[in-house]
C-alpha positions in Angstrom: -2.8 9.6 4.9 -0.3 7.3 3.0 -0.7 5.0 6.1 -4.5 5.0 5.9 -4.5 4.2 2.2 -2.0 1.2 2.9 -4.2 0.0 5.7 -7.4 0.1 3.5 -5.5 -1.9 0.9 -4.4 -4.4 3.3 -7.9 -4.7 5.0 -9.5 -5.2 1.7 -7.0 -8.1 0.9 -7.5 -10.1 4.1 -9.1 -13.5 2.9 -11.9 -14.7 5.2 -15.6 -15.7 5.0 -18.2 -13.2 4.2 -19.8 -13.5 7.8 -16.4 -13.8 9.6 -15.4 -10.9 12.1 -11.8 -10.4 12.9 -10.3 -8.5 15.8 -7.4 -6.5 14.1 -4.6 -5.2 16.5 -1.8 -2.7 15.6 0.5 -5.8 15.8 -1.6 -8.1 13.4 0.5 -9.8 10.7 -2.1 -9.0 8.1 -1.8 -5.3 8.5 1.9 -5.0 9.2 3.4 -1.9 7.5 7.3 -1.8 7.3 8.7 1.3 9.2 5.5 1.8 11.3 4.9 0.7 14.9 2.0 -1.1 16.2 0.9 2.0 18.1 0.8 4.1 14.8 -1.1 1.3 13.0 -3.7 0.8 15.8 -4.1 4.5 15.9 -4.8 4.8 12.3 -7.1 1.9 12.4 -9.4 3.5 15.1 -9.4 6.7 12.9 -10.4 4.5 9.9 -13.2 3.1 12.0 -14.3 6.4 13.2 -14.4 7.8 9.7 -16.9 5.0 8.9 -14.7 3.2 6.5 -15.3 -0.2 8.3 -18.7 -2.0 8.5 -19.4 -1.6 12.1 -20.0 -5.0 14.0 -19.8 -4.2 17.6 -17.1 -3.1 20.0 -13.5 -4.2 19.6 -11.0 -4.2 22.7 -9.0 -1.5 23.9 -6.1 -2.7 21.5 -8.0 -4.0 18.6 -10.9 -2.9 16.1 -13.5 -5.4 14.8 -13.3 -6.2 11.0 -15.9 -7.8 9.0 -15.4 -5.6 5.8 -15.0 -2.2 4.2 -18.1 -0.2 4.5 -19.7 1.4 1.3 -17.9 4.7 2.1 -14.5 2.9 2.7 -14.7 1.1 -0.4 -15.6 4.1 -2.5 -12.8 6.1 -0.9 -10.4 3.2 -1.5 -11.4 2.9 -5.2 -10.9 6.4 -5.6 -7.3 6.5 -4.4 -6.4 2.8 -5.4 -4.3 3.7 -8.5 -0.6 4.7 -7.6 -0.8 7.7 -10.1 -4.2 9.1 -9.0 -3.0 8.9 -5.4 0.4 10.6 -6.2 -1.4 13.5 -8.0 -4.0 13.8 -5.2 -1.4 14.2 -2.8 0.5 16.6 -4.8 -2.7 18.6 -5.3 -4.2 18.2 -1.8 -1.1 17.9 0.4 -2.0 17.0 3.9 -5.7 18.2 3.7 -8.5 16.7 5.7 -10.2 13.5 4.6 -13.1 15.5 2.8 -10.7 17.7 0.7 -8.5 14.7 0.0 -11.4 12.7 -1.2 -12.7 15.6 -3.1 -9.5 16.1 -4.9 -9.0 12.4 -5.7 -12.5 12.3 -7.2 -11.6 15.3 -9.4 -8.3 13.6 -10.4 -10.0 10.4 -11.3 -12.8 12.2 -13.2 -10.0 13.9 -15.3 -8.3 10.8 -16.1 -11.4 9.2 -17.1 -11.8 12.1 -19.5 -8.5 12.0 -20.8 -8.8 8.4 -21.7 -12.4 8.3 -22.9 -13.3 11.8 -23.8 -16.3 11.6 -21.5 -17.0 14.5 -19.1 -18.5 12.7 -15.9 -19.0 16.0 -14.3 
């Protein structure tokens, strides 16, 4: 899941117009991750797409995914795990659990942090 988080952060940071659609391949410079192969990156990009984290704009190619922006679901997940300390605590508690479990744990960690900082219990 570390690579998924890194890729979501990189995708969010790509500068482009609001209506631009990019083809992102595993070897695209914008999403290069040190120590990871283009095949690993492409595999995880397809999983990010399958999870519904990208706004679907049509078919890519056999070696790239289409990208306009993160979907609401993708942005929400990224916002939950963006903070390094929350991500670290989430991984400690959830280990290598599925996305659904990881997302639930991340939300719980974030809620606990908000409560400790503000005193508000947001459920």
